[in-house]
All heavy atoms as TSV, in Angstrom:
chain	resi	resn	atom	element	x	y	z
A	1	MET	N	N	80.402	18.911	142.377
A	1	MET	CA	C	81.380	19.605	141.364
A	1	MET	C	C	81.989	18.535	140.528
A	1	MET	O	O	82.353	17.462	141.063
A	1	MET	CB	C	82.348	20.407	142.206
A	1	MET	CG	C	83.148	21.308	141.419
A	1	MET	SD	S	83.984	22.481	142.500
A	1	MET	CE	C	83.074	23.914	141.913
A	2	ARG	N	N	82.155	18.759	139.273
A	2	ARG	CA	C	82.736	17.836	138.396
A	2	ARG	C	C	84.062	18.369	137.800
A	2	ARG	O	O	84.071	19.483	137.459
A	2	ARG	CB	C	81.832	17.490	137.184
A	2	ARG	CG	C	82.261	16.557	136.294
A	2	ARG	CD	C	81.356	16.365	135.108
A	2	ARG	NE	N	81.892	15.391	134.036
A	2	ARG	CZ	C	82.767	15.792	133.142
A	2	ARG	NH1	N	83.189	17.042	133.069
A	2	ARG	NH2	N	83.184	14.955	132.371
A	3	TYR	N	N	85.093	17.477	137.869
A	3	TYR	CA	C	86.298	17.918	137.182
A	3	TYR	C	C	86.675	17.093	136.085
A	3	TYR	O	O	86.543	15.870	136.173
A	3	TYR	CB	C	87.453	17.878	138.226
A	3	TYR	CG	C	87.248	18.728	139.459
A	3	TYR	CD1	C	86.772	18.228	140.585
A	3	TYR	CD2	C	87.559	20.120	139.315
A	3	TYR	CE1	C	86.540	19.005	141.707
A	3	TYR	CE2	C	87.337	20.905	140.426
A	3	TYR	CZ	C	86.898	20.336	141.602
A	3	TYR	OH	O	86.598	21.206	142.714
A	4	GLY	N	N	87.148	17.491	135.022
A	4	GLY	CA	C	87.456	16.735	133.777
A	4	GLY	C	C	87.148	17.438	132.526
A	4	GLY	O	O	86.787	18.657	132.553
A	5	GLU	N	N	87.278	16.870	131.364
A	5	GLU	CA	C	87.046	17.426	130.133
A	5	GLU	C	C	85.472	17.688	129.984
A	5	GLU	O	O	84.662	16.814	130.377
A	5	GLU	CB	C	87.479	16.640	128.982
A	5	GLU	CG	C	88.984	16.296	129.033
A	5	GLU	CD	C	89.776	17.559	128.770
A	5	GLU	OE1	O	89.393	18.440	128.035
A	5	GLU	OE2	O	90.825	17.724	129.457
A	6	LYS	N	N	85.121	18.790	129.270
A	6	LYS	CA	C	83.710	19.094	129.092
A	6	LYS	C	C	83.173	18.358	127.839
A	6	LYS	O	O	82.043	18.067	127.678
A	6	LYS	CB	C	83.440	20.535	128.962
A	6	LYS	CG	C	83.600	21.276	130.324
A	6	LYS	CD	C	83.268	22.755	130.165
A	6	LYS	CE	C	83.484	23.401	131.454
A	6	LYS	NZ	N	82.992	24.738	131.488
A	7	PHE	N	N	84.064	18.047	126.865
A	7	PHE	CA	C	83.770	17.517	125.630
A	7	PHE	C	C	84.630	16.309	125.454
A	7	PHE	O	O	85.756	16.211	125.905
A	7	PHE	CB	C	83.891	18.531	124.505
A	7	PHE	CG	C	82.956	19.578	124.545
A	7	PHE	CD1	C	83.411	20.761	125.044
A	7	PHE	CD2	C	81.681	19.503	124.070
A	7	PHE	CE1	C	82.534	21.888	125.135
A	7	PHE	CE2	C	80.780	20.577	124.099
A	7	PHE	CZ	C	81.245	21.800	124.723
A	8	CYS	N	N	84.025	15.313	124.686
A	8	CYS	CA	C	84.762	14.061	124.384
A	8	CYS	C	C	84.525	13.732	122.923
A	8	CYS	O	O	83.348	13.893	122.445
A	8	CYS	CB	C	84.294	12.995	125.272
A	8	CYS	SG	S	84.855	11.447	124.814
A	9	TYR	N	N	85.526	13.420	122.162
A	9	TYR	CA	C	85.448	13.178	120.851
A	9	TYR	C	C	85.729	11.605	120.580
A	9	TYR	O	O	86.566	11.020	121.163
A	9	TYR	CB	C	86.353	13.902	119.987
A	9	TYR	CG	C	86.097	15.437	120.003
A	9	TYR	CD1	C	86.807	16.233	120.869
A	9	TYR	CD2	C	85.099	15.932	119.301
A	9	TYR	CE1	C	86.504	17.669	121.032
A	9	TYR	CE2	C	84.720	17.350	119.314
A	9	TYR	CZ	C	85.517	18.144	120.192
A	9	TYR	OH	O	85.220	19.381	120.295
A	10	ALA	N	N	84.922	10.998	119.678
A	10	ALA	CA	C	84.933	9.564	119.398
A	10	ALA	C	C	86.247	9.312	118.696
A	10	ALA	O	O	86.762	10.178	118.061
A	10	ALA	CB	C	83.738	9.153	118.567
A	11	PRO	N	N	86.745	8.122	118.865
A	11	PRO	CA	C	86.257	6.906	119.669
A	11	PRO	C	C	86.720	7.081	120.986
A	11	PRO	O	O	87.695	7.755	121.328
A	11	PRO	CB	C	86.829	5.730	118.920
A	11	PRO	CG	C	88.137	6.242	118.384
A	11	PRO	CD	C	87.875	7.755	118.017
A	12	VAL	N	N	85.886	6.504	122.015
A	12	VAL	CA	C	86.243	6.531	123.393
A	12	VAL	C	C	86.310	5.189	123.818
A	12	VAL	O	O	85.574	4.326	123.495
A	12	VAL	CB	C	85.129	7.341	124.201
A	12	VAL	CG1	C	85.413	7.149	125.621
A	12	VAL	CG2	C	84.922	8.769	123.740
A	13	VAL	N	N	87.339	4.886	124.582
A	13	VAL	CA	C	87.636	3.536	125.120
A	13	VAL	C	C	86.759	3.341	126.339
A	13	VAL	O	O	86.801	4.192	127.256
A	13	VAL	CB	C	89.047	3.313	125.443
A	13	VAL	CG1	C	89.262	1.879	126.015
A	13	VAL	CG2	C	89.955	3.475	124.190
A	14	ARG	N	N	85.986	2.251	126.404
A	14	ARG	CA	C	85.108	2.029	127.675
A	14	ARG	C	C	86.000	1.911	128.768
A	14	ARG	O	O	87.107	1.302	128.663
A	14	ARG	CB	C	84.374	0.707	127.345
A	14	ARG	CG	C	83.475	0.380	128.549
A	14	ARG	CD	C	82.620	-0.902	128.201
A	14	ARG	NE	N	81.709	-0.464	127.317
A	14	ARG	CZ	C	80.532	-1.088	127.044
A	14	ARG	NH1	N	80.292	-2.268	127.614
A	14	ARG	NH2	N	79.742	-0.768	126.117
A	15	ALA	N	N	85.599	2.448	129.906
A	15	ALA	CA	C	86.202	2.518	131.220
A	15	ALA	C	C	87.403	3.385	131.240
A	15	ALA	O	O	88.141	3.353	132.346
A	15	ALA	CB	C	86.674	1.069	131.599
A	16	ALA	N	N	87.665	4.187	130.186
A	16	ALA	CA	C	88.617	5.228	130.273
A	16	ALA	C	C	88.290	6.282	131.306
A	16	ALA	O	O	87.046	6.612	131.456
A	16	ALA	CB	C	88.951	5.838	128.923
A	17	ALA	N	N	89.237	6.884	131.894
A	17	ALA	CA	C	88.913	7.919	132.908
A	17	ALA	C	C	88.316	9.194	132.225
A	17	ALA	O	O	88.742	9.561	131.231
A	17	ALA	CB	C	90.123	8.339	133.672
A	18	ALA	N	N	87.207	9.675	132.788
A	18	ALA	CA	C	86.568	10.966	132.198
A	18	ALA	C	C	86.660	12.068	133.125
A	18	ALA	O	O	86.339	13.212	132.720
A	18	ALA	CB	C	85.117	10.565	131.969
A	19	GLY	N	N	86.987	11.865	134.293
A	19	GLY	CA	C	87.133	12.941	135.355
A	19	GLY	C	C	86.746	12.469	136.751
A	19	GLY	O	O	86.791	11.314	137.047
A	20	THR	N	N	86.374	13.489	137.583
A	20	THR	CA	C	86.084	13.156	138.945
A	20	THR	C	C	84.878	14.003	139.315
A	20	THR	O	O	84.636	15.085	138.875
A	20	THR	CB	C	87.231	13.636	139.804
A	20	THR	OG1	O	88.446	13.007	139.450
A	20	THR	CG2	C	87.015	13.318	141.330
A	21	VAL	N	N	83.979	13.381	140.181
A	21	VAL	CA	C	82.957	14.127	140.705
A	21	VAL	C	C	83.092	14.255	142.276
A	21	VAL	O	O	83.454	13.217	142.928
A	21	VAL	CB	C	81.576	13.497	140.370
A	21	VAL	CG1	C	81.393	12.124	140.876
A	21	VAL	CG2	C	80.413	14.379	140.708
A	22	GLU	N	N	82.752	15.346	142.855
A	22	GLU	CA	C	82.818	15.508	144.328
A	22	GLU	C	C	81.533	15.780	144.839
A	22	GLU	O	O	80.788	16.640	144.243
A	22	GLU	CB	C	83.827	16.727	144.608
A	22	GLU	CG	C	85.245	16.468	144.474
A	22	GLU	CD	C	86.035	17.619	144.853
A	22	GLU	OE1	O	85.558	18.736	145.041
A	22	GLU	OE2	O	87.247	17.466	144.886
A	23	TYR	N	N	81.146	15.241	145.996
A	23	TYR	CA	C	79.902	15.466	146.599
A	23	TYR	C	C	80.214	16.273	147.855
A	23	TYR	O	O	81.076	15.969	148.719
A	23	TYR	CB	C	79.252	14.157	147.093
A	23	TYR	CG	C	79.086	13.167	145.943
A	23	TYR	CD1	C	80.054	12.182	145.592
A	23	TYR	CD2	C	78.011	13.296	145.117
A	23	TYR	CE1	C	79.808	11.346	144.573
A	23	TYR	CE2	C	77.858	12.493	144.039
A	23	TYR	CZ	C	78.714	11.494	143.775
A	23	TYR	OH	O	78.622	10.683	142.734
A	24	ARG	N	N	79.552	17.463	148.018
A	24	ARG	CA	C	79.911	18.362	148.926
A	24	ARG	C	C	78.811	18.688	149.859
A	24	ARG	O	O	77.583	18.745	149.379
A	24	ARG	CB	C	80.407	19.733	148.328
A	24	ARG	CG	C	81.741	19.557	147.582
A	24	ARG	CD	C	82.125	20.937	146.954
A	24	ARG	NE	N	83.460	20.817	146.454
A	24	ARG	CZ	C	84.444	21.280	147.058
A	24	ARG	NH1	N	84.288	22.060	148.167
A	24	ARG	NH2	N	85.732	21.246	146.539
A	25	LEU	N	N	79.030	19.090	151.077
A	25	LEU	CA	C	78.065	19.593	152.055
A	25	LEU	C	C	78.582	20.901	152.550
A	25	LEU	O	O	79.547	20.853	153.252
A	25	LEU	CB	C	77.837	18.635	153.136
A	25	LEU	CG	C	76.728	19.006	154.175
A	25	LEU	CD1	C	75.422	19.126	153.454
A	25	LEU	CD2	C	76.633	17.962	155.307
A	26	GLY	N	N	78.155	22.001	151.974
A	26	GLY	CA	C	78.777	23.298	152.210
A	26	GLY	C	C	80.112	23.321	151.484
A	26	GLY	O	O	80.179	23.013	150.446
A	27	ASP	N	N	81.173	23.605	152.254
A	27	ASP	CA	C	82.513	23.663	151.808
A	27	ASP	C	C	83.320	22.344	151.924
A	27	ASP	O	O	84.353	22.148	151.444
A	27	ASP	CB	C	83.302	24.773	152.449
A	27	ASP	CG	C	82.851	26.176	152.014
A	27	ASP	OD1	O	82.259	26.221	150.842
A	27	ASP	OD2	O	83.099	27.096	152.723
A	28	ALA	N	N	82.674	21.403	152.728
A	28	ALA	CA	C	83.330	20.159	152.939
A	28	ALA	C	C	83.041	19.037	151.948
A	28	ALA	O	O	81.950	18.913	151.451
A	28	ALA	CB	C	82.858	19.676	154.278
A	29	VAL	N	N	84.099	18.432	151.362
A	29	VAL	CA	C	83.920	17.354	150.476
A	29	VAL	C	C	83.609	16.071	151.337
A	29	VAL	O	O	84.427	15.659	152.137
A	29	VAL	CB	C	85.218	17.067	149.655
A	29	VAL	CG1	C	85.061	15.871	148.774
A	29	VAL	CG2	C	85.609	18.341	148.858
A	30	ILE	N	N	82.457	15.450	151.155
A	30	ILE	CA	C	82.057	14.263	151.866
A	30	ILE	C	C	82.269	12.985	151.100
A	30	ILE	O	O	82.278	11.977	151.744
A	30	ILE	CB	C	80.609	14.403	152.366
A	30	ILE	CG1	C	79.599	14.643	151.145
A	30	ILE	CG2	C	80.423	15.611	153.323
A	30	ILE	CD1	C	78.207	14.539	151.537
A	31	ALA	N	N	82.460	13.063	149.807
A	31	ALA	CA	C	82.807	11.879	149.101
A	31	ALA	C	C	83.284	12.319	147.673
A	31	ALA	O	O	82.929	13.411	147.227
A	31	ALA	CB	C	81.507	11.031	148.918
A	32	SER	N	N	83.879	11.444	146.989
A	32	SER	CA	C	84.361	11.784	145.553
A	32	SER	C	C	84.324	10.377	144.870
A	32	SER	O	O	84.591	9.290	145.499
A	32	SER	CB	C	85.672	12.489	145.516
A	32	SER	OG	O	86.712	11.599	146.043
A	33	ASP	N	N	84.130	10.347	143.541
A	33	ASP	CA	C	84.188	9.220	142.717
A	33	ASP	C	C	84.873	9.610	141.415
A	33	ASP	O	O	84.778	10.687	140.990
A	33	ASP	CB	C	82.746	8.808	142.319
A	33	ASP	CG	C	82.019	8.085	143.414
A	33	ASP	OD1	O	82.651	7.368	144.185
A	33	ASP	OD2	O	80.771	8.427	143.587
A	34	ARG	N	N	85.442	8.555	140.747
A	34	ARG	CA	C	86.013	8.728	139.396
A	34	ARG	C	C	85.046	8.483	138.490
A	34	ARG	O	O	84.219	7.617	138.605
A	34	ARG	CB	C	87.228	7.779	139.232
A	34	ARG	CG	C	88.446	8.046	140.097
A	34	ARG	CD	C	89.536	7.099	139.966
A	34	ARG	NE	N	89.776	6.902	138.529
A	34	ARG	CZ	C	90.486	5.830	138.137
A	34	ARG	NH1	N	90.936	4.933	138.925
A	34	ARG	NH2	N	90.779	5.745	136.785
A	35	LEU	N	N	85.048	9.347	137.423
A	35	LEU	CA	C	84.015	9.092	136.277
A	35	LEU	C	C	84.743	8.316	135.187
A	35	LEU	O	O	85.799	8.693	134.834
A	35	LEU	CB	C	83.487	10.463	135.804
A	35	LEU	CG	C	82.827	11.377	136.732
A	35	LEU	CD1	C	82.561	12.783	136.067
A	35	LEU	CD2	C	81.459	10.734	137.198
A	36	LYS	N	N	84.008	7.363	134.691
A	36	LYS	CA	C	84.585	6.485	133.539
A	36	LYS	C	C	83.542	6.509	132.475
A	36	LYS	O	O	82.302	6.547	132.781
A	36	LYS	CB	C	84.847	5.146	134.021
A	36	LYS	CG	C	85.949	4.979	135.074
A	36	LYS	CD	C	86.314	3.620	135.424
A	36	LYS	CE	C	87.359	3.558	136.463
A	36	LYS	NZ	N	87.624	2.149	136.744
A	37	TYR	N	N	84.041	6.299	131.268
A	37	TYR	CA	C	83.132	6.154	130.140
A	37	TYR	C	C	82.603	4.738	130.235
A	37	TYR	O	O	83.327	3.834	130.416
A	37	TYR	CB	C	83.822	6.401	128.821
A	37	TYR	CG	C	84.250	7.822	128.738
A	37	TYR	CD1	C	85.637	8.162	128.699
A	37	TYR	CD2	C	83.442	8.771	128.390
A	37	TYR	CE1	C	86.111	9.356	128.596
A	37	TYR	CE2	C	83.769	10.089	128.307
A	37	TYR	CZ	C	85.148	10.462	128.377
A	37	TYR	OH	O	85.490	11.696	128.262
A	38	GLY	N	N	81.238	4.603	130.026
A	38	GLY	CA	C	80.707	3.279	130.301
A	38	GLY	C	C	79.976	2.602	129.158
A	38	GLY	O	O	79.723	1.381	129.247
A	39	GLY	N	N	79.760	3.290	128.107
A	39	GLY	CA	C	78.992	2.602	127.033
A	39	GLY	C	C	78.806	3.470	125.758
A	39	GLY	O	O	79.330	4.561	125.750
A	40	GLU	N	N	77.972	3.048	124.973
A	40	GLU	CA	C	77.720	3.765	123.703
A	40	GLU	C	C	76.703	4.860	123.983
A	40	GLU	O	O	75.792	4.659	124.823
A	40	GLU	CB	C	77.190	2.720	122.618
A	40	GLU	CG	C	78.190	1.797	122.281
A	40	GLU	CD	C	77.565	0.783	121.196
A	40	GLU	OE1	O	76.442	1.161	120.726
A	40	GLU	OE2	O	78.151	-0.191	120.971
A	41	VAL	N	N	76.794	5.867	123.267
A	41	VAL	CA	C	75.861	6.992	123.333
A	41	VAL	C	C	75.106	6.991	122.030
A	41	VAL	O	O	75.768	7.070	120.935
A	41	VAL	CB	C	76.465	8.267	123.515
A	41	VAL	CG1	C	75.459	9.451	123.425
A	41	VAL	CG2	C	77.234	8.326	124.829
A	42	LEU	N	N	73.797	6.809	122.126
A	42	LEU	CA	C	73.026	6.744	120.891
A	42	LEU	C	C	72.448	8.097	120.504
A	42	LEU	O	O	71.916	8.742	121.439
A	42	LEU	CB	C	71.782	5.779	120.964
A	42	LEU	CG	C	72.252	4.357	121.285
A	42	LEU	CD1	C	71.070	3.486	121.487
A	42	LEU	CD2	C	73.130	3.782	120.196
A	43	LEU	N	N	72.765	8.617	119.468
A	43	LEU	CA	C	72.257	9.918	118.958
A	43	LEU	C	C	70.978	9.728	118.287
A	43	LEU	O	O	70.743	8.775	117.442
A	43	LEU	CB	C	73.228	10.622	118.010
A	43	LEU	CG	C	74.634	10.808	118.663
A	43	LEU	CD1	C	75.562	11.377	117.522
A	43	LEU	CD2	C	74.512	11.735	119.797
A	44	ALA	N	N	70.113	10.678	118.416
A	44	ALA	CA	C	68.729	10.609	117.689
A	44	ALA	C	C	69.058	10.719	116.238
A	44	ALA	O	O	69.925	11.511	115.748
A	44	ALA	CB	C	67.911	11.855	118.090
A	45	GLN	N	N	68.240	9.908	115.513
A	45	GLN	CA	C	68.413	9.835	114.017
A	45	GLN	C	C	67.917	11.217	113.398
A	45	GLN	O	O	66.951	11.712	113.818
A	45	GLN	CB	C	67.547	8.750	113.430
A	45	GLN	CG	C	67.659	8.615	111.998
A	45	GLN	CD	C	66.962	7.358	111.384
A	45	GLN	OE1	O	66.136	6.724	112.170
A	45	GLN	NE2	N	67.183	7.018	110.235
A	46	GLU	N	N	68.809	11.728	112.497
A	46	GLU	CA	C	68.441	12.909	111.909
A	46	GLU	C	C	67.170	12.736	110.992
A	46	GLU	O	O	66.971	11.712	110.344
A	46	GLU	CB	C	69.562	13.367	110.962
A	46	GLU	CG	C	70.685	13.845	111.656
A	46	GLU	CD	C	71.853	14.244	110.735
A	46	GLU	OE1	O	71.465	14.753	109.562
A	46	GLU	OE2	O	72.998	14.183	111.077
A	47	LYS	N	N	66.323	13.748	110.936
A	47	LYS	CA	C	65.205	13.699	110.001
A	47	LYS	C	C	65.628	14.259	108.760
A	47	LYS	O	O	66.080	15.368	108.597
A	47	LYS	CB	C	64.075	14.598	110.640
A	47	LYS	CG	C	63.510	14.032	111.941
A	47	LYS	CD	C	62.257	14.705	112.362
A	47	LYS	CE	C	61.860	14.030	113.618
A	47	LYS	NZ	N	60.414	14.296	113.841
A	48	ARG	N	N	65.534	13.407	107.757
A	48	ARG	CA	C	66.067	13.753	106.365
A	48	ARG	C	C	64.797	13.827	105.385
A	48	ARG	O	O	63.895	13.226	105.687
A	48	ARG	CB	C	66.940	12.675	105.836
A	48	ARG	CG	C	68.154	12.455	106.712
A	48	ARG	CD	C	69.089	11.433	106.076
A	48	ARG	NE	N	70.240	11.263	106.965
A	48	ARG	CZ	C	71.018	10.193	106.880
A	48	ARG	NH1	N	70.773	9.210	106.072
A	48	ARG	NH2	N	72.128	10.118	107.603
A	49	GLY	N	N	65.040	14.654	104.465
A	49	GLY	CA	C	64.056	14.892	103.440
A	49	GLY	C	C	63.930	13.670	102.529
A	49	GLY	O	O	64.770	12.824	102.537
A	50	LEU	N	N	62.971	13.720	101.772
A	50	LEU	CA	C	62.666	12.660	100.876
A	50	LEU	C	C	63.837	12.373	99.810
A	50	LEU	O	O	64.284	11.279	99.623
A	50	LEU	CB	C	61.378	12.874	100.009
A	50	LEU	CG	C	60.988	11.842	98.955
A	50	LEU	CD1	C	60.762	10.466	99.611
A	50	LEU	CD2	C	59.831	12.270	98.197
A	51	LEU	N	N	64.417	13.436	99.299
A	51	LEU	CA	C	65.496	13.328	98.337
A	51	LEU	C	C	66.660	12.765	98.978
A	51	LEU	O	O	67.357	11.900	98.366
A	51	LEU	CB	C	65.778	14.717	97.748
A	51	LEU	CG	C	64.739	15.210	96.642
A	51	LEU	CD1	C	65.046	16.635	96.107
A	51	LEU	CD2	C	64.589	14.238	95.537
A	52	ASP	N	N	67.065	13.184	100.239
A	52	ASP	CA	C	68.210	12.646	100.872
A	52	ASP	C	C	67.945	11.101	101.265
A	52	ASP	O	O	68.925	10.377	101.073
A	52	ASP	CB	C	68.414	13.422	102.193
A	52	ASP	CG	C	68.849	14.778	101.975
A	52	ASP	OD1	O	69.595	14.966	100.951
A	52	ASP	OD2	O	68.830	15.666	102.844
A	53	ARG	N	N	66.742	10.765	101.627
A	53	ARG	CA	C	66.535	9.287	101.879
A	53	ARG	C	C	66.618	8.526	100.595
A	53	ARG	O	O	67.178	7.405	100.654
A	53	ARG	CB	C	65.136	9.132	102.574
A	53	ARG	CG	C	65.116	9.621	103.968
A	53	ARG	CD	C	63.752	9.455	104.593
A	53	ARG	NE	N	62.773	10.179	103.799
A	53	ARG	CZ	C	61.483	10.337	104.195
A	53	ARG	NH1	N	61.137	9.831	105.326
A	53	ARG	NH2	N	60.710	11.062	103.545
A	54	LEU	N	N	66.128	9.011	99.523
A	54	LEU	CA	C	66.298	8.243	98.271
A	54	LEU	C	C	67.687	8.185	97.786
A	54	LEU	O	O	68.166	7.119	97.351
A	54	LEU	CB	C	65.425	9.017	97.107
A	54	LEU	CG	C	64.008	8.822	97.256
A	54	LEU	CD1	C	63.187	9.622	96.205
A	54	LEU	CD2	C	63.486	7.372	97.068
A	55	ARG	N	N	68.504	9.226	97.891
A	55	ARG	CA	C	69.958	9.173	97.574
A	55	ARG	C	C	70.682	8.190	98.433
A	55	ARG	O	O	71.373	7.415	97.934
A	55	ARG	CB	C	70.555	10.597	97.763
A	55	ARG	CG	C	70.194	11.489	96.633
A	55	ARG	CD	C	71.057	12.769	96.903
A	55	ARG	NE	N	70.455	13.833	96.167
A	55	ARG	CZ	C	70.090	15.068	96.538
A	55	ARG	NH1	N	70.410	15.410	97.833
A	55	ARG	NH2	N	69.492	15.972	95.746
A	56	GLN	N	N	70.408	8.133	99.716
A	56	GLN	CA	C	71.031	7.224	100.610
A	56	GLN	C	C	70.701	5.729	100.272
A	56	GLN	O	O	71.464	4.957	100.167
A	56	GLN	CB	C	70.678	7.525	102.075
A	56	GLN	CG	C	71.336	6.539	103.052
A	56	GLN	CD	C	71.034	6.789	104.329
A	56	GLN	OE1	O	70.047	7.553	104.738
A	56	GLN	NE2	N	71.762	6.328	105.355
A	57	ARG	N	N	69.447	5.608	99.973
A	57	ARG	CA	C	68.996	4.225	99.565
A	57	ARG	C	C	69.544	3.661	98.255
A	57	ARG	O	O	69.948	2.610	98.108
A	57	ARG	CB	C	67.477	4.104	99.518
A	57	ARG	CG	C	66.841	2.775	99.194
A	57	ARG	CD	C	65.423	2.587	99.376
A	57	ARG	NE	N	65.378	1.991	100.653
A	57	ARG	CZ	C	64.223	1.780	101.288
A	57	ARG	NH1	N	63.142	2.245	100.871
A	57	ARG	NH2	N	64.151	1.133	102.434
A	58	LEU	N	N	69.677	4.626	97.363
A	58	LEU	CA	C	70.234	4.266	95.962
A	58	LEU	C	C	71.680	4.035	96.147
A	58	LEU	O	O	72.366	3.251	95.318
A	58	LEU	CB	C	69.911	5.306	94.936
A	58	LEU	CG	C	68.412	5.439	94.537
A	58	LEU	CD1	C	68.135	6.671	93.601
A	58	LEU	CD2	C	67.952	4.066	93.826
A	59	ALA	N	N	72.330	4.801	97.018
A	59	ALA	CA	C	73.786	4.640	97.214
A	59	ALA	C	C	74.203	3.301	97.877
A	59	ALA	O	O	75.345	2.849	97.782
A	59	ALA	CB	C	74.310	5.781	97.911
A	60	GLY	N	N	73.205	2.835	98.468
A	60	GLY	CA	C	73.461	1.462	99.163
A	60	GLY	C	C	73.671	1.572	100.466
A	60	GLY	O	O	74.157	0.929	101.364
């Protein structure tokens, strides 16, 4: 089970608290850990049409 925010908006500070995760066996909590932001998240590059790519290239 995870506790914390479901969404995060940039910018995020590395090692900032993100929530808690619990490891359970039945109803018993057998361990828990703090979740921290650890690094950059790379988003897939958008597929742009030819005109959009040309506009971007001409704009610099």
